[in-house]
C-alpha positions in Angstrom: -39.4 -108.6 -39.0 -42.3 -107.1 -41.7 -41.8 -110.1 -43.5 -41.9 -112.3 -41.2 -45.4 -110.7 -40.4 -46.9 -110.0 -44.3 -46.0 -114.6 -44.2 -47.6 -115.2 -40.7 -50.9 -113.4 -42.1 -50.8 -115.2 -45.7 -50.6 -118.3 -44.1 -53.8 -117.3 -42.3 -55.4 -116.3 -45.4 -54.7 -119.6 -47.0 -56.1 -121.2 -44.2 -59.4 -119.2 -43.6 -61.1 -118.5 -46.8 -61.5 -114.8 -47.5 -65.6 -115.6 -48.4 -66.4 -116.5 -44.6 -64.2 -113.8 -42.9 -63.8 -111.1 -45.3 -62.2 -108.2 -43.4 -59.3 -110.7 -41.7 -56.6 -109.9 -44.7 -57.3 -106.0 -44.1 -57.2 -106.1 -40.0 -54.0 -108.4 -40.4 -52.4 -106.1 -42.7 -53.7 -102.6 -40.3 -52.4 -104.5 -36.9 -49.1 -104.7 -39.0 -49.4 -101.2 -40.3 -50.1 -100.7 -36.3 -47.0 -102.3 -35.0 -44.4 -100.8 -37.7 -45.4 -97.4 -36.3 -45.4 -98.7 -32.6 -42.2 -99.9 -33.0 -40.5 -96.7 -35.1 -41.4 -94.5 -32.5 -40.0 -96.2 -29.8 -35.8 -95.4 -28.8 -34.3 -92.5 -28.8 -34.1 -90.6 -31.8 -31.5 -87.5 -33.4 -33.6 -84.8 -35.2 -30.3 -83.0 -36.7 -29.7 -82.8 -40.1 -27.6 -81.3 -42.6 -24.8 -82.3 -45.1 -22.5 -85.3 -44.1 -19.5 -82.6 -44.7 -18.8 -79.5 -43.6 -16.0 -77.1 -45.7 -15.6 -74.1 -43.2 -12.6 -71.3 -42.8 -9.8 -71.7 -40.5 -10.1 -68.9 -36.9 -13.6 -68.9 -37.6 -16.2 -70.7 -35.0 -17.8 -73.6 -35.8 -21.4 -75.7 -34.1 -21.6 -79.2 -35.0 -25.4 -79.5 -34.8 -27.0 -83.0 -32.8 -30.6 -81.7 -31.7 -32.0 -85.5 -30.0 -35.7 -87.0 -29.0 -35.7 -89.4 -26.1 -38.5 -91.5 -26.1 -40.9 -91.7 -23.2 -40.6 -95.4 -22.7 -36.7 -94.1 -22.2 -36.4 -94.5 -18.5 -32.5 -94.7 -18.0 -29.4 -91.6 -17.5 -28.3 -89.5 -19.8 -25.4 -89.8 -21.6 -23.8 -87.8 -24.2 -20.4 -88.2 -26.2 -18.7 -86.3 -28.9 -15.7 -88.4 -30.6 -13.0 -88.1 -33.4 -13.7 -91.6 -35.2 -10.4 -92.9 -36.0 -9.0 -93.7 -40.1 -7.9 -97.0 -38.7 -11.4 -99.7 -38.7 -8.4 -101.4 -36.1 -8.0 -98.3 -33.8 -10.4 -97.1 -31.3 -12.0 -93.8 -31.3 -11.3 -90.6 -29.3 -14.1 -89.4 -26.5 -13.4 -85.7 -26.5 -16.2 -84.5 -25.0 -19.2 -86.5 -22.9 -22.2 -85.3 -20.6 -23.0 -88.1 -18.1 -25.0 -87.5 -14.4 -26.3 -83.7 -15.1 -22.0 -83.2 -15.7 -19.2 -81.8 -18.8 -15.9 -83.9 -19.0 -13.4 -82.5 -21.4 -11.1 -86.0 -22.0 -8.4 -86.6 -25.4 -4.9 -84.2 -26.3 -5.3 -80.5 -24.5 -3.9 -79.4 -27.7 -7.4 -80.9 -29.3 -10.1 -80.5 -26.9 -9.4 -76.4 -26.7 -11.9 -74.0 -27.2 -14.8 -77.5 -27.2 -17.5 -77.2 -25.0 -21.5 -77.9 -25.8 -23.3 -75.2 -27.6 -26.3 -75.5 -24.9 -25.9 -74.6 -21.1 -28.2 -77.3 -20.6 -27.4 -80.6 -22.8 -30.5 -82.6 -20.9 -33.2 -80.1 -23.4 -32.6 -81.7 -26.6 -29.7 -80.8 -27.8 -26.4 -82.2 -27.7 -24.8 -80.0 -29.9 -20.9 -78.9 -30.0 -18.9 -75.8 -30.2 -15.4 -75.5 -31.1 -14.7 -71.8 -30.4 -11.6 -71.4 -32.8 -10.7 -73.0 -36.2 -7.4 -74.8 -36.8 -5.9 -77.7 -39.9 -6.2 -79.7 -36.6 -10.1 -80.0 -36.3 -9.6 -81.7 -39.3 -11.7 -85.4 -38.9 -15.3 -87.2 -39.0 -16.9 -85.8 -36.0 -19.7 -88.5 -33.5 -22.6 -87.9 -31.9 -23.8 -89.7 -29.7 -27.2 -89.5 -27.1 -28.2 -93.0 -25.4 -31.0 -92.8 -22.7 -31.2 -96.6 -21.7 -33.0 -98.5 -23.7 -32.9 -96.0 -26.7 -29.1 -95.1 -28.6 -28.7 -93.4 -31.3 -25.4 -91.6 -33.7 -24.8 -89.4 -36.4 -21.5 -88.4 -37.9 -20.2 -85.7 -40.4 -16.8 -84.5 -41.5 -15.4 -81.1 -40.9 -12.8 -79.6 -43.6 -10.8 -76.7 -42.2 -9.2 -75.0 -45.2 -7.4 -71.6 -45.4 -8.6 -69.1 -47.3 -6.9 -67.6 -50.4 -4.3 -64.7 -49.4 -4.7 -61.7 -50.8 -2.8 -62.5 -54.3 0.0 -60.5 -56.4 -0.9 -59.2 -60.0 1.6 -57.8 -62.0 2.1 -57.5 -65.6 5.3 -59.3 -67.9 6.6 -58.0 -71.3 7.1 -54.6 -71.8 3.7 -53.6 -73.3 4.6 -52.5 -76.2 2.2 -52.5 -79.6 2.0 -56.1 -80.6 4.1 -57.7 -78.3 3.1 -61.2 -76.2 2.3 -59.3 -72.5 0.6 -61.8 -70.2 -1.0 -60.7 -66.3 -0.4 -62.9 -63.8 -2.2 -63.7 -60.2 -0.5 -64.8 -58.2 -1.8 -66.0 -54.0 1.0 -67.2 -51.8 -1.5 -69.2 -49.0 -5.5 -70.8 -49.4 -6.2 -74.6 -48.6 -6.7 -75.7 -53.0 -8.3 -75.9 -54.6 -7.6 -72.2 -56.0 -9.7 -70.9 -58.8 -8.7 -67.3 -60.7 -11.0 -65.7 -62.8 -9.2 -62.3 -64.5 -12.0 -59.2 -65.5 -11.6 -55.5 -66.5 -13.0 -53.3 -64.5 -12.0 -50.4 -66.9 -12.9 -50.5 -71.1 -15.2 -53.3 -71.9 -14.5 -56.7 -70.9 -11.5 -58.7 -71.9 -11.8 -59.2 -76.1 -11.8 -62.5 -76.7 -8.6 -63.3 -77.8 -6.7 -63.4 -74.0 -6.6 -66.4 -73.1 -6.8 -66.8 -68.8 -6.0 -70.0 -67.2 -8.0 -70.0 -64.0 -5.2 -72.8 -62.2 -2.2 -70.6 -62.3 -3.3 -67.0 -62.3 -2.2 -65.5 -66.4 -3.8 -63.9 -68.4 -2.3 -64.4 -72.1 -2.4 -62.1 -74.5 -0.4 -62.7 -77.9 -0.9 -59.4 -80.0 -0.8 -56.7 -77.7 -3.4 -53.6 -78.5 -4.7 -50.5 -77.6 -8.4 -52.5 -77.4 -6.7 -54.7 -73.6 -5.4 -51.1 -72.6 -7.5 -50.7 -69.1 -8.3 -52.3 -65.5 -7.5 -55.8 -64.6 -8.9 -57.9 -61.6 -8.1 -61.0 -60.4 -9.9 -62.7 -57.9 -8.8 -66.3 -56.5 -11.8 -67.9 -55.2 -11.8 -71.8 -52.8 -14.5 -73.0 -50.8 -13.9 -70.8 -48.1 -12.8 -67.1 -49.1 -12.0 -64.9 -51.5 -9.6 -61.8 -52.5 -8.8 -59.9 -55.0 -6.2 -57.5 -56.8 -5.6 -55.1 -59.6 -3.1 -54.1 -62.0 -3.0 -51.1 -65.0 -2.3 -52.6 -68.1 -1.3 -49.6 -70.7 0.2 -50.0 -75.1 3.2 -49.0 -75.5 4.6 -47.2 -79.5 7.1 -50.2 -80.5 10.6 -48.1 -80.5 12.1 -47.2 -83.5 15.0 -50.1 -84.2 16.7 -47.9 -87.3 17.2 -45.1 -84.4 18.0 -47.8 -82.2 21.0 -49.4 -84.8 22.3 -45.9 -85.5 22.8 -45.6 -81.0 24.6 -48.7 -81.3 26.8 -47.7 -83.7 27.5 -44.5 -82.7 28.5 -45.7 -79.3 30.3 -48.3 -80.6 32.9 -46.2 -82.9 32.9 -43.3 -79.8 33.7 -46.1 -77.7 36.8 -47.5 -80.0 37.7 -42.7 -80.0 38.0 -42.9 -77.0 40.0 -46.0 -76.1 42.4 -45.2 -79.0 43.4 -41.8 -77.5 44.0 -43.5 -74.1 46.5 -46.1 -75.4 48.3 -43.0 -77.5 48.2 -41.5 -73.6 50.0 -43.9 -72.1 52.5 -45.0 -74.7 53.2 -40.7 -75.1 53.7 -40.6 -71.6 56.0 -43.8 -70.7 58.0 -42.9 -73.9 58.7 -39.3 -72.1 59.6 -41.1 -68.7 62.1 -43.2 -71.1 64.2 -40.5 -72.4 64.1 -38.6 -69.4 65.3 -41.3 -67.4 68.3 -41.9 -70.5 69.3 -38.7 -70.0 69.9 -38.9 -66.4 72.0 -42.3 -66.8 74.7 -39.9 -69.9 74.6 -37.4 -66.9 75.4 -39.4 -64.4 77.8 -41.5 -66.3 79.9 -38.4 -67.4 80.0 -36.3 -64.0 82.4 -39.9 -62.3 84.9 -39.5 -64.7 88.2 -38.1 -63.8 90.1 -35.5 -65.4 93.5 -37.2 -67.8 96.9 -36.4 -65.6 98.9 -33.7 -66.9 103.1 -34.8 -68.2 105.8 -33.6 -65.4 108.0 -32.7 -68.1 105.9 -30.2 -69.4 104.5 -29.0 -66.7 108.1 -28.5 -65.2 108.7 -26.0 -68.8 105.8 -24.4 -68.5 106.9 -23.0 -65.2 110.1 -22.2 -65.8 108.7 -19.8 -68.8 106.4 -18.7 -67.0 109.2 -16.9 -64.1 111.4 -15.5 -66.8 110.3 -14.9 -70.6 113.2 -14.4 -72.7 115.6 -16.6 -71.1 116.5 -20.0 -72.2 117.9 -22.7 -69.2 119.6 -26.0 -70.4 119.1 -28.8 -67.7 121.9 -30.3 -66.1 122.0 -33.8 -65.5 124.0 -34.6 -62.0 125.8 -38.1 -61.9 
């Protein structure tokens, strides 16, 4: 439009000389400027400004700002619509909330529209902002505010990203904290939207010596050669775009153990164990041998009791009986035929 108007003015200047009409070009330019200003001020205009992408924490209350100024030429009925823009251009946008004829209307899925309302009591007074009572990850979307009052209409979009705050992290020390050994301090948050950033600092004992290295992604503070200079209270802070939390841990420095004493104690302990095992084995063998000897004796006694006494001869019994009856008298044995 602007190019066509400028072309018309230049065409008139070619047909009429500047000397005969010295003010013609200036008048034409001023007319174009006035026309453009008038055209720019016509129609509905959204006056709210702000970032195109907004990040908020889960559970917060959020207001998506949408203010407007109608033109005096806009005489139609006011119509306000809030909708979720579909990421698929072939699909329709999802209408959430509308205002028409002085009434509010809620549309769409109740799980998504729960807690949605116009921030202003009367949206017809120039404030069509959308209020969300309790943010959840399901509210992450691109929203569109559309205000129409015929013949004027205007719209704007804003992307909302709902994130989870970091949970209180856990701090712990890995390693024996012995002087000269490798010690690592760890910090881990179980919840929180990425990216999470971990940072260690020493609260007591001065700044962390430069020889220590920390990983801001994993939350590890590595000390390769532990010494007394690292002793102190350490704090780990985990942050993301919507919140931060922290934890603390105490780091000490222990003297390294006496290795010679440890070796000697191990040797003595092994010898004592061998002696104890030898005594137990000897007692076991002795007890088994005693039981075997007693068993042999019992078996031999049983055998002697079971054997009968030898029988005496008959003539021996008779002669002995007669001899015992009449001592000094001789007897002869007769045989009857």
